[in-house]
C-alpha positions in Angstrom: 15.3 -169.5 62.8 16.7 -172.8 64.0 15.1 -176.0 63.2 16.1 -179.2 64.8 16.6 -182.1 62.7 16.5 -185.7 63.5 16.9 -188.6 61.2 15.2 -192.2 61.8 15.8 -194.4 58.9 13.5 -193.3 56.2 12.0 -190.2 57.9 13.3 -186.8 59.0 11.6 -185.2 61.7 12.2 -181.2 61.7 11.1 -179.8 64.7 9.9 -175.9 64.7 11.0 -174.0 67.9 7.6 -172.1 68.3 5.8 -170.5 69.4 4.7 -168.7 66.3 4.9 -169.1 62.7 3.6 -165.8 61.3 4.5 -163.0 58.9 7.3 -161.8 61.0 8.7 -165.3 60.8 7.8 -166.8 57.6 10.5 -166.0 55.5 13.1 -167.0 57.8 11.0 -170.5 58.4 10.8 -171.0 54.7 14.7 -170.6 54.2 15.4 -172.8 57.2 13.0 -175.3 55.9 14.8 -175.4 52.5 18.1 -176.0 54.3 16.7 -178.6 56.6 15.2 -180.5 53.6 17.7 -180.0 51.0 19.2 -183.5 51.5 17.9 -186.5 53.2 15.0 -188.8 53.2 12.1 -188.5 50.7 9.9 -188.3 53.5 9.9 -185.4 56.2 7.7 -184.8 59.1 7.2 -181.2 60.3 6.8 -181.3 64.3 4.6 -178.5 65.1 4.1 -179.3 68.8 5.9 -176.2 70.0 3.9 -173.9 67.7 0.9 -172.3 69.2 0.2 -169.8 66.4 0.0 -169.7 62.6 -1.3 -167.0 60.5 -1.8 -166.9 56.7 1.8 -166.2 56.1 3.1 -169.1 58.2 0.4 -171.4 56.5 1.9 -170.1 53.1 5.3 -170.7 54.3 4.3 -174.3 55.3 2.9 -174.8 51.8 5.8 -173.4 50.2 8.4 -175.8 52.0 6.3 -178.5 50.9 6.4 -177.5 47.3 9.9 -176.5 47.4 10.9 -180.3 48.4 10.2 -181.2 44.9 8.3 -184.2 43.3 8.8 -187.4 44.8 9.2 -186.1 48.2 6.6 -185.8 50.9 6.2 -183.5 53.9 3.8 -184.8 56.7 2.9 -182.7 59.8 2.8 -183.8 63.6 1.9 -182.4 66.9 -0.5 -179.7 65.7 -1.9 -177.8 68.9 -5.4 -177.0 69.0 -5.2 -173.6 67.6 -3.0 -174.6 64.9 -5.2 -177.7 63.9 -8.1 -175.1 63.7 -6.1 -173.0 61.0 -5.5 -176.4 59.0 -9.1 -177.5 59.3 -10.7 -173.9 58.2 -8.4 -173.5 55.3 -9.0 -177.2 54.5 -5.2 -177.8 54.5 -5.9 -180.8 56.6 -6.8 -182.4 53.3 -3.4 -181.6 51.6 -1.1 -182.7 54.3 -1.1 -186.0 56.1 -1.4 -185.0 59.9 0.0 -187.4 62.8 -0.9 -186.6 66.4 3.0 -187.0 67.3 6.2 -187.1 65.7 6.7 -190.5 67.3 3.4 -191.6 65.6 4.6 -190.7 62.2 7.8 -192.8 62.7 5.8 -195.8 63.8 3.4 -195.1 60.8 6.5 -195.0 58.4 7.9 -198.1 59.9 4.8 -200.4 60.2 
């Protein structure tokens, strides 16, 4: 899985290509996130605006990506589509992650 990474001062935006993060893609996603976040700012925003489906394996891979970043670093989420947002609400993962409406909003939040 190829993730797009862009840096904005103290924030890295990692954009998932979509359309699914499920059992078939979870291992590749987790490895791609490890590589994308190995270096760089302490704050990373995962832009999921291209992702329309996340199952329990995909959710687990996102949580694992947060944990593998280590202490002192933070993974926020942005751009959740309606179905993906519903998964985060139903599993109460919306209380674990800071969720921004868009990646741009997360950048404005970091600088303001």
